[in-house]
C-alpha positions, 0 to 999 in steps of 0.5 A, spaced: 791 806 849 784 803 849 781 800 842 774 803 840 769 800 836 763 804 834 756 801 831 752 807 828 755 812 823 748 817 823 747 824 825 751 823 831 755 817 829 759 820 824 762 826 828 763 822 833 768 817 829 771 824 827 772 826 834 775 819 836 780 819 831 782 826 832 784 824 839 788 818 837 784 812 838 784 806 834 777 806 831 773 800 828 766 802 825 760 799 823 754 801 819 749 798 814 750 804 810 757 802 807 758 809 804 758 812 811 763 806 813 768 808 807 767 815 809 770 813 816 775 809 813 778 815 809 779 819 816 783 813 819 778 808 821 778 800 820 772 797 817 768 792 820 764 787 816 758 786 822 756 789 829 760 783 832 766 784 828 766 792 831 767 789 838 773 792 841 775 793 849 770 799 849 764 798 844 760 804 843 753 804 840 750 810 837 743 808 834 736 811 833 732 807 838 732 801 842 730 796 836 736 798 832 740 797 838 737 790 840 739 788 833 746 790 833 747 787 840 743 781 840 741 779 833 745 775 828 752 777 828 751 782 833 756 785 838 754 780 844 757 774 840 764 777 841 764 781 847 768 777 852 769 778 860 772 785 862 770 788 855 765 794 855 759 796 851 757 804 852 750 805 849 749 812 847 743 811 842 736 813 843 734 807 847 729 807 853 730 805 860 728 798 859 732 797 853 738 799 858 736 794 864 736 788 858 743 790 856 746 791 863 743 784 864 745 780 858 752 783 858 753 781 866 751 774 864 758 774 859 762 778 865 762 784 860 760 791 863 754 795 860 754 803 861 748 806 859 749 814 856 746 819 853 749 825 849 747 832 850 750 838 845 748 845 845 748 846 837 748 841 831 752 835 832 756 835 826 759 842 829 760 841 836 762 833 837 768 834 833 770 839 837 768 836 843 764 841 846 758 837 849 757 833 854 756 825 855 751 823 861 753 815 863 750 811 868 753 805 872 757 803 878 763 807 879 768 802 879 765 800 872 765 807 870 772 809 872 775 804 866 771 808 861 771 815 864 778 817 861 776 815 854 769 819 855 772 825 857 777 825 852 771 825 847 767 830 851 769 836 855 764 834 861 762 827 863 756 826 868 756 820 872 749 817 875 749 810 879 745 806 875 745 804 867 738 806 865 738 813 869 741 817 863 736 814 858 730 816 863 733 823 865 734 825 857 727 823 856 725 827 862 728 833 859 725 832 852 718 832 856 720 839 859 722 842 853 716 840 849 711 841 853 714 848 854 714 849 847 707 848 846 704 852 851 709 858 849 706 857 842 699 857 844 701 864 848 704 867 842 698 865 838 693 868 844 697 875 844 698 876 837 690 874 836 689 880 841 694 885 837 699 884 842 706 884 840 710 878 843 716 881 842 714 886 847 711 881 852 719 878 852 721 885 854 716 885 859 719 878 862 726 881 862 724 887 865 720 884 871 726 879 872 722 873 870 728 869 867 726 862 866 719 865 862 723 869 858 728 864 856 723 859 854 720 865 850 726 867 847 728 860 845 721 859 841 722 866 838 729 863 835 726 857 832 728 859 825 735 858 827 734 850 826 737 848 832 735 842 836 732 835 834 727 834 829 720 833 831 720 826 829 725 825 835 721 828 840 715 824 838 719 818 839 721 820 846 714 821 848 712 815 846 717 811 850 715 816 856 708 814 855 709 806 854 713 806 861 708 810 864 703 804 862 707 799 865 708 803 871 700 804 871 701 812 872 697 817 869 701 822 865 695 826 862 699 832 860 704 828 856 699 825 853 696 831 850 702 834 848 703 827 844 697 828 841 699 835 839 705 833 836 701 827 832 697 833 829 704 836 827 706 830 824 700 829 820 701 836 817 708 834 815 712 838 820 716 832 823 723 834 820 722 841 823 725 842 830 720 842 835 719 849 836 719 851 829 714 845 828 709 848 834 710 855 831 707 852 824 702 848 827 699 854 831 699 858 825 695 853 822 690 851 827 689 859 830 689 862 823 694 867 826 701 869 823 706 869 828 711 872 824 712 877 829 714 872 834 720 870 831 727 873 833 733 873 827 739 869 831 745 866 828 747 859 830 750 859 837 755 854 839 758 853 846 765 856 848 770 850 850 770 848 857 775 845 861 774 838 862 771 835 868 768 829 871 762 829 875 759 824 879 752 825 882 748 820 887 754 817 890 
């Protein structure tokens, strides 16, 4: 069985460590938060004194952004120092496509393998990751991916493989762009209807009755915003900045994404960055439209997906 190193024991890293240990792998962990390392050690992990010391046959990075990943891999006592030919780095962090390209290039120089990846969980990471009810999207050459797929599919119930290491990062950002812009227009529509005396819940019934499944699903997700599912607005903002920075490098306009980003900035300025994106947008539009959106909410328990049969899917072969 392959030895695993894990760098990053935050909101996703802690449950990931638990999941890896549950599956019987020998796990070495590192984080700047010593208490998080100690907690993982109590579960059976080995402690590393640095990111370099955590490098194993497969090393997983699960950190907030590209800055932390670059420091953990390229910095003093970074993992790159101890990566040898044939070893593998799997980055599941909140990094951007350019960071993935840089990691791939630098690891190739050391004859080590880089796999870019993202985690997709429908529910709170602390709940769904330890149970393996989530997906991992990875990118790289198929011949390189195959040596990691067994481990990844032990950890997650679905592994989706793309042909290039940077693609999972770009696609994850694209998902956030879709979700956030939909949330913003939904909050605006609910405010517009409420200001006229129309019940948004009746509008939801209308959408369901007319068979407008995509629109009704978006509206229902917004109305269930108080269940606290989904990532914080601060994370969504980071993804928008990455998208807009990339657009600037590519010299392509993104006027809608730019406007959506400014609306998120308004929410951040009003102290809403720790709310999930739908909840933040709901509160923001109540403030800027002086409209009470209490009728545009649905009571909903947190839902976690049922266990699925393990599967590996290759796209773009």
